[in-house]
N, C-alpha and C positions, 0 to 999 in steps of 0.2 A: 572678732571683738566683740565682747559682752557690753554693750553700752548703758550702764547703770549709772544714771544721773539723779541728782536731787530733783525732786517734784516741778518746785518753781522754775528752775532751768529748763527742764523738760517742755514746758509748756511755752516758755520764751523761744527756745530753740529747736522745737519739735521739727518744723519744717526744713533744717538743715539735715536732719537724719535721712530724709527721704531724697535728698538732691544727688545726683549722680556722682559728685565729687566724693561726698561722705561714702556712699556705697563703695567707690573704688578705695578710697582710703582705710576703710574697715576691712577689706579684702588682703590689702597690702600690709597693714599692720599686723594682721594675724598671721601671715605668712613669714613675717618678720620674726614674730615671736615664737613661732614653730620652729624655724632654721636657725635662729640667732638667739645669743644672750642679749637680751633687751631690758631696759628699765623705763619707769618702775615697773612693779610687779603689776600684772594687769588689772588687778581689782583697785588698784591706787590710781590709775590714768587720769580718772576724773575727780580725784580727791579735792582739788582746789574747789570745784563746784558744789560737791557734797558737803563739804564743811562750812560752807558760806553761802547760804540761799540768795536767790536774785534780789529779794527785797530787803535783805540784811545787808547788802555791800555798802561800805562806807569809804573804802579805801581799795584802791587798784595798784599793785605792784607786779610791774610787767618783766618777767626773765625771757630769756632766748630759748633755752632749751634744758631738759632735766641734767642733773649730774650723771655721768656716764662710767663711772666706777662703782663697783659691787658694794651694795648696801647703802648708798647715799641717797639716791633719788626716793621720794615719798610722794611725788604729785603736786609738791607746793614748791613754787619757785623760791629758790635761796635756802630753802629748809633741809635739814637732815635729822634722820631719827634720833632718839636718845642713845647715847652710847657710842655714835659715831663721831669721828673727830671733825670740827668745825673747819670747813674751807676757809681759805684766806678773805674771800669776799664777806662771807658772813661774820667773820671775826670784826672787819672794819665796819660793818652795819652797826654791830653791837658797840664797838669803839665811839662811834658818833652819837649813838643813843645815851651813852654814858656822859659824853661831854655835853649833849644838848639838855638832858633831861635829869641827868645824877643817877639814873637808873644802873645798878652794877651790871656787870657782865654775867650772863646767867651760865648754868654749869653745862647747858647742852644747846643744841641748835636746833631743837624741834620747835617750829613756829605754828604748831596746831593751835595753841591758845590765841595767837594773832588771827588765824581764820576764823576762829569760833568767835572772835568779837566784831568781825565784818571785815576783815582784810581778804581780799580776793588775791592769792598769791599765783597769778596766772603766767605760766610759761607759754609762750607765743606757739612753740612745737611741744607735744605732751609726752612724746616718746623718744627714745634714742638707742642706738645699738651700743654695746659694751664696748668702752674705750675709744670711740668715734665720736666726738663732739659734732653736733649739726647733722649727724648723720640721716635724720629723718627729716631735716627742714623743708624738702621739695616734695613731701608726700601728700600735702593739702591740709596739714593742720592749721596753717595759719589762716586759711580762710574759714575755718570753724572758730578759732579764738578770735578772730577780727569780728566775725558776727555777734559773738559775746559781747565785746565791747560796743559794738554798734546798737546792741539791744539796750546796754545799760545808759549809754548816751541819749538814745531815743525816749526811753520810759522814766528814767531816774534823773534826779540833780542832786547837786550839794555832794558830789563825791570826790575825793581827792585822788587824782592820778599821779604816781611817782615814776617817773621816766629817768632811769640811770643809764647812760652811756647812749651810744649813737643809735643801736639797735631799736631800744625802747623808745627813743625820741622819733623815730621813724613812724611810730604809732600815733603821733600828735593828731595827724589830719582826721582821725577817727573821733575826736573828743572836741566838744563845744566848750570853749574856755568861759563863755558869758554864763554859763549855769553850773560850771564846776572848777575845781583848782587844779591846776597841772603845775607840779613842783619838779623841775628838771635839774638834773646833775650829771656830774661824770659817773662813771660805773665803779662801785665800790672794789673793784678788784686792784690788789696792790700796783699794778702797772699805772692804771689810771689815777687809783686815789692819792698815791704818793708825788703824782706830779701837781697835785694841787686841785681845790674844786669839789672835793668829796668832804673832808673835814670841816666842821664850821658853817655849815649850811643851814643849820638848824630845820631840817626838813620835819623832824617829827614832833617838834614843837609847834612849828607853824602848820602842820595838818592838825594836830589837836586844837589849836586854837580857831581854825576854820571850822573844825566840826561843833566845837562850842557854841561858836556865833550863830551857826544853823540849827541848834536845837539838839545836837546829838551828843552821845556820851564821848568822851576822849578815848583813844586807845591805850590800853596798858602796855605800853611797849616794853 
């Protein structure tokens, strides 16, 4: 696995690359990519970090693992490349944004523009085997991505953490609520969202209000 990660993240997380768990993780992921169809493409494994430098992070949205069907995963949680059909969860995200902020549903699900504004679209597990959700969940990725959240919590403040669903909420213990904003919700998947608790949460306007109140530019969702 070729670890090409943006320079500011490399400085913050450099020690992780030398730890035994990461050495083991690199070896196993390399073998997985050699022997199986895996996503995202190798060059996009660290896409969330490369598009959103450490000092630019304003918002963190935590996903579980990448989409596991061909052409969907691009290294950003919830995002799919232009030209790929929007998954139902992403459709529900945009529906809530439209209700909350009046921003029309976009024509594609590529969230690169969010990442470039300071939204860290972080999957807890950064790779997956084709057609097998959570297949790489126990390889060691979460030790690495937890370290990224810990680094943000230790060195930055006034970040908005969006925790959608039980899995994302399990990361709450890594975050100091006294110097950040934590917005919790059910997951935007149809199964959860349609039961209530996703629509009408106004998370995106609340996020922007918090950013503005702390001297930051709001996100153009």
